[in-house]
FIKOLZA-1660 file (N, C-alpha, C; in steps of 0.1 Angstrom, whole numbers, plus 5000, padded with zeros to 4 digits):
% residues 62
   i   px   py   pz ch aa at
   1 4771 4533 5042  A  M  N
   1 4772 4547 5042  A  M CA
   1 4773 4552 5028  A  M  C
   2 4766 4563 5026  A  A  N
   2 4767 4570 5012  A  A CA
   2 4780 4577 5011  A  A  C
   3 4786 4577 4999  A  D  N
   3 4798 4584 4997  A  D CA
   3 4795 4599 4995  A  D  C
   4 4803 4607 5002  A  R  N
   4 4801 4622 5000  A  R CA
   4 4806 4626 4987  A  R  C
   5 4800 4637 4981  A  P  N
   5 4805 4642 4969  A  P CA
   5 4819 4648 4971  A  P  C
   6 4827 4648 4961  A  P  N
   6 4841 4654 4962  A  P CA
   6 4840 4669 4966  A  P  C
   7 4850 4673 4974  A  Y  N
   7 4851 4687 4978  A  Y CA
   7 4850 4696 4966  A  Y  C
   8 4841 4707 4966  A  P  N
   8 4840 4715 4955  A  P CA
   8 4851 4724 4952  A  P  C
   9 4860 4726 4961  A  G  N
   9 4872 4735 4958  A  G CA
   9 4871 4748 4966  A  G  C
  10 4879 4757 4962  A  I  N
  10 4880 4770 4968  A  I CA
  10 4867 4778 4966  A  I  C
  11 4861 4784 4976  A  P  N
  11 4849 4792 4974  A  P CA
  11 4852 4804 4964  A  P  C
  12 4841 4808 4957  A  R  N
  12 4843 4819 4947  A  R CA
  12 4848 4832 4953  A  R  C
  13 4843 4835 4965  A  W  N
  13 4847 4848 4971  A  W CA
  13 4862 4848 4974  A  W  C
  14 4868 4837 4977  A  V  N
  14 4882 4836 4980  A  V CA
  14 4890 4838 4967  A  V  C
  15 4885 4832 4956  A  K  N
  15 4892 4834 4943  A  K CA
  15 4891 4849 4939  A  K  C
  16 4879 4855 4940  A  V  N
  16 4877 4868 4935  A  V CA
  16 4886 4878 4944  A  V  C
  17 4886 4876 4957  A  S  N
  17 4894 4884 4966  A  S CA
  17 4909 4883 4963  A  S  C
  18 4914 4871 4960  A  G  N
  18 4928 4869 4957  A  G CA
  18 4931 4875 4944  A  G  C
  19 4923 4874 4934  A  I  N
  19 4926 4880 4921  A  I CA
  19 4926 4895 4922  A  I  C
  20 4917 4901 4930  A  L  N
  20 4917 4916 4932  A  L CA
  20 4929 4920 4939  A  L  C
  21 4933 4913 4949  A  A  N
  21 4945 4917 4957  A  A CA
  21 4958 4916 4948  A  A  C
  22 4959 4906 4939  A  I  N
  22 4970 4905 4930  A  I CA
  22 4970 4916 4920  A  I  C
  23 4958 4920 4915  A  V  N
  23 4957 4931 4905  A  V CA
  23 4961 4944 4912  A  V  C
  24 4957 4946 4924  A  L  N
  24 4960 4959 4930  A  L CA
  24 4975 4960 4934  A  L  C
  25 4981 4949 4938  A  I  N
  25 4995 4949 4941  A  I CA
  25 5003 4951 4928  A  I  C
  26 4999 4945 4917  A  L  N
  26 5006 4947 4904  A  L CA
  26 5005 4961 4899  A  L  C
  27 4993 4967 4902  A  L  N
  27 4991 4981 4898  A  L CA
  27 5000 4990 4906  A  L  C
  28 5002 4988 4918  A  V  N
  28 5010 4996 4927  A  V CA
  28 5025 4995 4922  A  V  C
  29 5029 4982 4920  A  V  N
  29 5043 4980 4915  A  V CA
  29 5046 4987 4902  A  V  C
  30 5036 4986 4893  A  V  N
  30 5038 4993 4880  A  V CA
  30 5039 5008 4881  A  V  C
  31 5031 5013 4890  A  L  N
  31 5031 5028 4892  A  L CA
  31 5044 5032 4899  A  L  C
  32 5049 5024 4908  A  L  N
  32 5062 5027 4914  A  L CA
  32 5074 5026 4905  A  L  C
  33 5074 5016 4896  A  V  N
  33 5085 5014 4887  A  V CA
  33 5085 5024 4876  A  V  C
  34 5073 5027 4871  A  T  N
  34 5073 5037 4860  A  T CA
  34 5073 5051 4864  A  T  C
  35 5071 5054 4877  A  G  N
  35 5070 5068 4881  A  G CA
  35 5058 5075 4877  A  G  C
  36 5048 5068 4872  A  A  N
  36 5035 5074 4867  A  A CA
  36 5027 5080 4878  A  A  C
  37 5030 5077 4891  A  G  N
  37 5022 5082 4902  A  G CA
  37 5025 5097 4905  A  G  C
  38 5036 5102 4899  A  G  N
  38 5039 5116 4902  A  G CA
  38 5050 5117 4913  A  G  C
  39 5052 5129 4918  A  D  N
  39 5062 5132 4929  A  D CA
  39 5055 5130 4942  A  D  C
  40 5054 5118 4947  A  H  N
  40 5048 5115 4960  A  H CA
  40 5059 5112 4970  A  H  C
  41 5056 5114 4982  A  G  N
  41 5065 5110 4993  A  G CA
  41 5065 5121 5004  A  G  C
  42 5073 5119 5014  A  P  N
  42 5073 5128 5025  A  P CA
  42 5078 5142 5021  A  P  C
  43 5087 5143 5012  A  G  N
  43 5091 5156 5008  A  G CA
  43 5081 5165 5001  A  G  C
  44 5070 5159 4996  A  R  N
  44 5060 5166 4990  A  R CA
  44 5051 5174 5000  A  R  C
  45 5051 5170 5012  A  H  N
  45 5042 5176 5022  A  H CA
  45 5050 5185 5032  A  H  C
  46 5063 5187 5030  A  S  N
  46 5071 5194 5040  A  S CA
  46 5071 5209 5037  A  S  C
  47 5064 5214 5027  A  G  N
  47 5064 5228 5024  A  G CA
  47 5075 5233 5015  A  G  C
  48 5081 5224 5008  A  G  N
  48 5091 5228 4998  A  G CA
  48 5105 5225 5002  A  G  C
  49 5113 5219 4994  A  G  N
  49 5127 5217 4997  A  G CA
  49 5130 5206 5007  A  G  C
  50 5120 5201 5014  A  G  N
  50 5123 5190 5023  A  G CA
  50 5131 5194 5035  A  G  C
  51 5132 5207 5039  A  S  N
  51 5140 5211 5050  A  S CA
  51 5133 5207 5063  A  S  C
  52 5141 5206 5073  A  T  N
  52 5136 5203 5086  A  T CA
  52 5129 5215 5092  A  T  C
  53 5117 5213 5097  A  P  N
  53 5110 5224 5103  A  P CA
  53 5116 5229 5116  A  P  C
  54 5116 5242 5118  A  T  N
  54 5121 5248 5130  A  T CA
  54 5111 5249 5140  A  T  C
  55 5114 5249 5153  A  T  N
  55 5105 5251 5164  A  T CA
  55 5108 5263 5172  A  T  C
  56 5098 5269 5178  A  S  N
  56 5100 5281 5186  A  S CA
  56 5101 5277 5201  A  S  C
  57 5102 5264 5204  A  I  N
  57 5104 5260 5218  A  I CA
  57 5119 5261 5222  A  I  C
  58 5123 5269 5232  A  P  N
  58 5137 5270 5235  A  P CA
  58 5142 5257 5241  A  P  C
  59 5155 5254 5239  A  A  N
  59 5161 5242 5245  A  A CA
  59 5162 5243 5260  A  A  C
  60 5160 5233 5267  A  R  N
  60 5160 5233 5281  A  R CA
  60 5174 5232 5286  A  R  C
  61 5178 5241 5295  A  T  N
  61 5192 5241 5300  A  T CA
  61 5192 5235 5314  A  T  C
  62 5202 5228 5318  A  P  N
  62 5202 5221 5331  A  P CA
  62 5205 5231 5342  A  P  C
% end
């Protein structure tokens, strides 16, 4: 029997995908730590002040 050539290793697409994932994760971490992303979060979309929205539906009484 002929000897098989040694396994060539990890495919290129796996290496590239892994490197891109690591770079994106590091970018997100740097943005979160430095605060360079701005004032983001749930309070930004609540209409100011982060107060609880009121409803016009009356409470149900037994």
